[in-house]
NUKEMI-532433 format. One record per atom (N, C-alpha, C, O): residue number from 1; residue in three letters; atom name; x, y, z. Coordinates in steps of 0.1 Angstrom, whole numbers. Last residue first. Layout:
REM NUKEMI-532433
+-----+-----+----+-------+-------+-------+
:   i :  aa : at :     u :     v :     w :
+-----+-----+----+-------+-------+-------+
: NUM : ALA : CA :     X :     Y :     Z :
...
+-----+-----+----+-------+-------+-------+
This chain:
REM NUKEMI-532433
+-----+-----+----+-------+-------+-------+
:   i :  aa : at :     u :     v :     w :
+-----+-----+----+-------+-------+-------+
:  65 : ASP :  N :    60 :   -29 :  -143 :
:  65 : ASP : CA :    49 :   -39 :  -146 :
:  65 : ASP :  C :    53 :   -51 :  -138 :
:  65 : ASP :  O :    45 :   -61 :  -138 :
:  64 : GLU :  N :    65 :     3 :  -127 :
:  64 : GLU : CA :    70 :   -10 :  -131 :
:  64 : GLU :  C :    59 :   -21 :  -133 :
:  64 : GLU :  O :    50 :   -21 :  -125 :
:  63 : VAL :  N :    58 :    34 :  -141 :
:  63 : VAL : CA :    54 :    23 :  -131 :
:  63 : VAL :  C :    59 :    10 :  -137 :
:  63 : VAL :  O :    58 :     7 :  -149 :
:  62 : PRO :  N :    67 :    68 :  -144 :
:  62 : PRO : CA :    68 :    55 :  -148 :
:  62 : PRO :  C :    64 :    45 :  -137 :
:  62 : PRO :  O :    68 :    46 :  -125 :
:  61 : LEU :  N :    40 :    93 :  -137 :
:  61 : LEU : CA :    53 :    87 :  -135 :
:  61 : LEU :  C :    55 :    73 :  -140 :
:  61 : LEU :  O :    44 :    66 :  -141 :
:  60 : GLY :  N :    17 :   106 :  -138 :
:  60 : GLY : CA :    23 :   104 :  -151 :
:  60 : GLY :  C :    38 :    99 :  -149 :
:  60 : GLY :  O :    46 :   100 :  -158 :
:  59 : LEU :  N :     1 :   108 :  -117 :
:  59 : LEU : CA :    11 :   119 :  -118 :
:  59 : LEU :  C :    19 :   117 :  -132 :
:  59 : LEU :  O :    26 :   126 :  -136 :
:  58 : ALA :  N :   -14 :    85 :  -119 :
:  58 : ALA : CA :   -20 :    98 :  -120 :
:  58 : ALA :  C :   -11 :   109 :  -122 :
:  58 : ALA :  O :   -15 :   119 :  -129 :
:  57 : GLN :  N :     7 :    66 :  -114 :
:  57 : GLN : CA :     0 :    67 :  -127 :
:  57 : GLN :  C :    -7 :    80 :  -129 :
:  57 : GLN :  O :    -6 :    85 :  -140 :
:  56 : ARG :  N :    12 :    72 :   -87 :
:  56 : ARG : CA :    23 :    73 :   -98 :
:  56 : ARG :  C :    17 :    74 :  -111 :
:  56 : ARG :  O :    21 :    82 :  -119 :
:  55 : VAL :  N :   -12 :    66 :   -75 :
:  55 : VAL : CA :    -6 :    79 :   -75 :
:  55 : VAL :  C :     4 :    81 :   -85 :
:  55 : VAL :  O :     3 :    91 :   -92 :
:  54 : ASP :  N :   -14 :    38 :   -80 :
:  54 : ASP : CA :   -24 :    47 :   -86 :
:  54 : ASP :  C :   -19 :    61 :   -86 :
:  54 : ASP :  O :   -21 :    69 :   -96 :
:  53 : ARG :  N :     7 :    30 :   -64 :
:  53 : ARG : CA :     8 :    27 :   -78 :
:  53 : ARG :  C :    -1 :    37 :   -86 :
:  53 : ARG :  O :     3 :    43 :   -96 :
:  52 : CYS :  N :    -3 :    37 :   -39 :
:  52 : CYS : CA :     8 :    43 :   -44 :
:  52 : CYS :  C :    11 :    42 :   -59 :
:  52 : CYS :  O :    17 :    51 :   -65 :
:  51 : GLU :  N :   -25 :    19 :   -37 :
:  51 : GLU : CA :   -28 :    33 :   -39 :
:  51 : GLU :  C :   -15 :    41 :   -44 :
:  51 : GLU :  O :   -16 :    50 :   -52 :
:  50 : GLY :  N :   -11 :   -11 :   -53 :
:  50 : GLY : CA :   -20 :    -3 :   -44 :
:  50 : GLY :  C :   -22 :    12 :   -48 :
:  50 : GLY :  O :   -21 :    16 :   -59 :
:  49 : PHE :  N :    24 :   -12 :   -62 :
:  49 : PHE : CA :    11 :   -17 :   -62 :
:  49 : PHE :  C :     2 :    -8 :   -53 :
:  49 : PHE :  O :     7 :     0 :   -46 :
:  48 : ASN :  N :    47 :     3 :   -64 :
:  48 : ASN : CA :    46 :    -9 :   -72 :
:  48 : ASN :  C :    32 :   -15 :   -72 :
:  48 : ASN :  O :    29 :   -22 :   -81 :
:  47 : GLY :  N :    55 :    26 :   -50 :
:  47 : GLY : CA :    44 :    26 :   -59 :
:  47 : GLY :  C :    43 :    14 :   -69 :
:  47 : GLY :  O :    40 :    15 :   -80 :
:  46 : LYS :  N :    75 :    30 :   -30 :
:  46 : LYS : CA :    79 :    28 :   -44 :
:  46 : LYS :  C :    68 :    29 :   -54 :
:  46 : LYS :  O :    70 :    32 :   -65 :
:  45 : ARG :  N :    78 :    56 :    -7 :
:  45 : ARG : CA :    70 :    45 :   -11 :
:  45 : ARG :  C :    72 :    43 :   -26 :
:  45 : ARG :  O :    71 :    52 :   -33 :
:  44 : LEU :  N :    97 :    75 :    -7 :
:  44 : LEU : CA :    96 :    67 :     5 :
:  44 : LEU :  C :    87 :    54 :     3 :
:  44 : LEU :  O :    88 :    44 :    10 :
:  43 : GLY :  N :    97 :    93 :   -28 :
:  43 : GLY : CA :   104 :    80 :   -30 :
:  43 : GLY :  C :   104 :    71 :   -17 :
:  43 : GLY :  O :   111 :    61 :   -17 :
:  42 : ARG :  N :    83 :   116 :   -28 :
:  42 : ARG : CA :    96 :   117 :   -23 :
:  42 : ARG :  C :   104 :   103 :   -23 :
:  42 : ARG :  O :   116 :   103 :   -20 :
:  41 : VAL :  N :    59 :   107 :   -40 :
:  41 : VAL : CA :    67 :   116 :   -47 :
:  41 : VAL :  C :    81 :   117 :   -42 :
:  41 : VAL :  O :    91 :   117 :   -49 :
:  40 : THR :  N :    51 :    90 :   -18 :
:  40 : THR : CA :    53 :    84 :   -31 :
:  40 : THR :  C :    62 :    94 :   -39 :
:  40 : THR :  O :    72 :    89 :   -45 :
:  39 : ASP :  N :    47 :   107 :     3 :
:  39 : ASP : CA :    56 :    97 :     4 :
:  39 : ASP :  C :    60 :    91 :    -9 :
:  39 : ASP :  O :    71 :    87 :   -11 :
:  38 : SER :  N :    27 :   124 :    -9 :
:  38 : SER : CA :    40 :   130 :    -5 :
:  38 : SER :  C :    50 :   119 :    -4 :
:  38 : SER :  O :    61 :   120 :    -9 :
:  37 : VAL :  N :     6 :   105 :   -12 :
:  37 : VAL : CA :    11 :   113 :   -23 :
:  37 : VAL :  C :    25 :   118 :   -20 :
:  37 : VAL :  O :    34 :   116 :   -28 :
:  36 : THR :  N :     2 :    98 :    15 :
:  36 : THR : CA :     5 :    87 :     5 :
:  36 : THR :  C :    11 :    94 :    -8 :
:  36 : THR :  O :    21 :    89 :   -14 :
:  35 : ARG :  N :    -6 :   122 :    26 :
:  35 : ARG : CA :     6 :   115 :    30 :
:  35 : ARG :  C :    11 :   105 :    21 :
:  35 : ARG :  O :    23 :   103 :    19 :
:  34 : TYR :  N :   -31 :   127 :    13 :
:  34 : TYR : CA :   -19 :   136 :    11 :
:  34 : TYR :  C :    -6 :   129 :    15 :
:  34 : TYR :  O :     3 :   129 :     7 :
:  33 : ASN :  N :   -49 :   103 :    -4 :
:  33 : ASN : CA :   -44 :   107 :     9 :
:  33 : ASN :  C :   -31 :   116 :     7 :
:  33 : ASN :  O :   -22 :   112 :     0 :
:  32 : PHE :  N :   -68 :   112 :   -33 :
:  32 : PHE : CA :   -57 :   104 :   -26 :
:  32 : PHE :  C :   -54 :   111 :   -13 :
:  32 : PHE :  O :   -57 :   123 :   -11 :
:  31 : GLY :  N :   -86 :   125 :   -50 :
:  31 : GLY : CA :   -91 :   116 :   -40 :
:  31 : GLY :  C :   -80 :   107 :   -33 :
:  31 : GLY :  O :   -83 :    96 :   -28 :
:  30 : HIS :  N :   -77 :   145 :   -66 :
:  30 : HIS : CA :   -77 :   131 :   -72 :
:  30 : HIS :  C :   -81 :   121 :   -62 :
:  30 : HIS :  O :   -81 :   109 :   -65 :
:  29 : GLU :  N :   -79 :   167 :   -49 :
:  29 : GLU : CA :   -86 :   168 :   -63 :
:  29 : GLU :  C :   -87 :   154 :   -69 :
:  29 : GLU :  O :   -97 :   151 :   -76 :
:  28 : GLU :  N :   -61 :   160 :   -29 :
:  28 : GLU : CA :   -76 :   161 :   -26 :
:  28 : GLU :  C :   -84 :   161 :   -39 :
:  28 : GLU :  O :   -94 :   155 :   -39 :
:  27 : ALA :  N :   -37 :   161 :   -43 :
:  27 : ALA : CA :   -41 :   148 :   -37 :
:  27 : ALA :  C :   -56 :   149 :   -34 :
:  27 : ALA :  O :   -63 :   139 :   -36 :
:  26 : TRP :  N :   -36 :   188 :   -50 :
:  26 : TRP : CA :   -37 :   178 :   -61 :
:  26 : TRP :  C :   -42 :   164 :   -55 :
:  26 : TRP :  O :   -50 :   158 :   -61 :
:  25 : SER :  N :   -34 :   200 :   -26 :
:  25 : SER : CA :   -46 :   203 :   -34 :
:  25 : SER :  C :   -47 :   192 :   -45 :
:  25 : SER :  O :   -58 :   188 :   -48 :
:  24 : LYS :  N :    -9 :   189 :   -18 :
:  24 : LYS : CA :   -21 :   186 :   -10 :
:  24 : LYS :  C :   -33 :   189 :   -18 :
:  24 : LYS :  O :   -42 :   181 :   -18 :
:  23 : LEU :  N :     9 :   198 :   -37 :
:  23 : LEU : CA :     7 :   184 :   -35 :
:  23 : LEU :  C :    -6 :   181 :   -28 :
:  23 : LEU :  O :   -12 :   171 :   -31 :
:  22 : THR :  N :    -8 :   226 :   -53 :
:  22 : THR : CA :     1 :   221 :   -44 :
:  22 : THR :  C :     0 :   205 :   -43 :
:  22 : THR :  O :   -10 :   200 :   -48 :
:  21 : LYS :  N :   -12 :   245 :   -83 :
:  21 : LYS : CA :   -16 :   235 :   -73 :
:  21 : LYS :  C :    -4 :   231 :   -64 :
:  21 : LYS :  O :     7 :   233 :   -67 :
:  20 : GLY :  N :    -8 :   259 :  -107 :
:  20 : GLY : CA :   -15 :   265 :   -95 :
:  20 : GLY :  C :   -19 :   256 :   -85 :
:  20 : GLY :  O :   -29 :   259 :   -78 :
:  19 : GLN :  N :     8 :   247 :  -125 :
:  19 : GLN : CA :    -7 :   246 :  -127 :
:  19 : GLN :  C :   -15 :   252 :  -116 :
:  19 : GLN :  O :   -27 :   251 :  -116 :
:  18 : GLN :  N :    32 :   253 :  -115 :
:  18 : GLN : CA :    29 :   259 :  -127 :
:  18 : GLN :  C :    15 :   258 :  -130 :
:  18 : GLN :  O :     9 :   267 :  -136 :
:  17 : ARG :  N :    31 :   234 :   -93 :
:  17 : ARG : CA :    30 :   249 :   -90 :
:  17 : ARG :  C :    27 :   257 :  -102 :
:  17 : ARG :  O :    19 :   267 :  -101 :
:  16 : LEU :  N :    35 :   210 :  -107 :
:  16 : LEU : CA :    22 :   213 :  -101 :
:  16 : LEU :  C :    20 :   228 :   -98 :
:  16 : LEU :  O :     9 :   234 :  -100 :
:  15 : ARG :  N :    61 :   214 :  -115 :
:  15 : ARG : CA :    51 :   212 :  -125 :
:  15 : ARG :  C :    37 :   215 :  -119 :
:  15 : ARG :  O :    29 :   221 :  -126 :
:  14 : HIS :  N :    73 :   215 :   -89 :
:  14 : HIS : CA :    74 :   226 :   -98 :
:  14 : HIS :  C :    63 :   226 :  -109 :
:  14 : HIS :  O :    57 :   236 :  -112 :
:  13 : LYS :  N :    69 :   189 :   -81 :
:  13 : LYS : CA :    62 :   200 :   -73 :
:  13 : LYS :  C :    62 :   213 :   -81 :
:  13 : LYS :  O :    53 :   220 :   -81 :
:  12 : ILE :  N :    84 :   175 :   -99 :
:  12 : ILE : CA :    70 :   172 :   -98 :
:  12 : ILE :  C :    63 :   184 :   -91 :
:  12 : ILE :  O :    52 :   188 :   -95 :
:  11 : GLU :  N :   110 :   186 :   -93 :
:  11 : GLU : CA :   104 :   187 :  -107 :
:  11 : GLU :  C :    89 :   185 :  -106 :
:  11 : GLU :  O :    82 :   193 :  -113 :
:  10 : ASN :  N :   113 :   176 :   -67 :
:  10 : ASN : CA :   112 :   191 :   -70 :
:  10 : ASN :  C :   107 :   194 :   -83 :
:  10 : ASN :  O :   100 :   204 :   -85 :
:   9 : PRO :  N :   115 :   149 :   -71 :
:   9 : PRO : CA :   103 :   154 :   -63 :
:   9 : PRO :  C :   102 :   170 :   -66 :
:   9 : PRO :  O :    91 :   175 :   -67 :
:   8 : THR :  N :   124 :   143 :  -105 :
:   8 : THR : CA :   127 :   144 :   -92 :
:   8 : THR :  C :   115 :   150 :   -84 :
:   8 : THR :  O :   105 :   156 :   -90 :
:   7 : PRO :  N :   109 :   119 :  -129 :
:   7 : PRO : CA :   113 :   133 :  -125 :
:   7 : PRO :  C :   116 :   134 :  -110 :
:   7 : PRO :  O :   110 :   126 :  -102 :
:   6 : ALA :  N :   124 :    89 :  -140 :
:   6 : ALA : CA :   113 :    96 :  -132 :
:   6 : ALA :  C :   119 :   110 :  -128 :
:   6 : ALA :  O :   130 :   112 :  -126 :
:   5 : THR :  N :   131 :    81 :  -174 :
:   5 : THR : CA :   136 :    84 :  -160 :
:   5 : THR :  C :   124 :    91 :  -153 :
:   5 : THR :  O :   117 :    99 :  -159 :
:   4 : GLN :  N :   126 :    55 :  -196 :
:   4 : GLN : CA :   120 :    67 :  -191 :
:   4 : GLN :  C :   125 :    69 :  -177 :
:   4 : GLN :  O :   124 :    60 :  -168 :
:   3 : THR :  N :   148 :    44 :  -220 :
:   3 : THR : CA :   143 :    42 :  -206 :
:   3 : THR :  C :   139 :    55 :  -201 :
:   3 : THR :  O :   146 :    65 :  -202 :
:   2 : ALA :  N :   142 :    36 :  -254 :
:   2 : ALA : CA :   147 :    45 :  -244 :
:   2 : ALA :  C :   141 :    42 :  -230 :
:   2 : ALA :  O :   129 :    38 :  -229 :
:   1 : MET :  N :   151 :     9 :  -274 :
:   1 : MET : CA :   140 :    15 :  -266 :
:   1 : MET :  C :   146 :    24 :  -255 :
:   1 : MET :  O :   155 :    19 :  -247 :
+-----+-----+----+-------+-------+-------+
């Protein structure tokens, strides 16, 4: 079973830019607080539960069970 590695913050932002979005616009579009999204993407919040977990799932990032 292959381990899924999380993309770097720059890879996430690049992917959003390709879609014509910023972290802030993506957060607003999905109903998340921008600071929560930013902290989660940068790894300051791990996203194991709560809104941060929801952010990780919405971004398609791996989530620990």
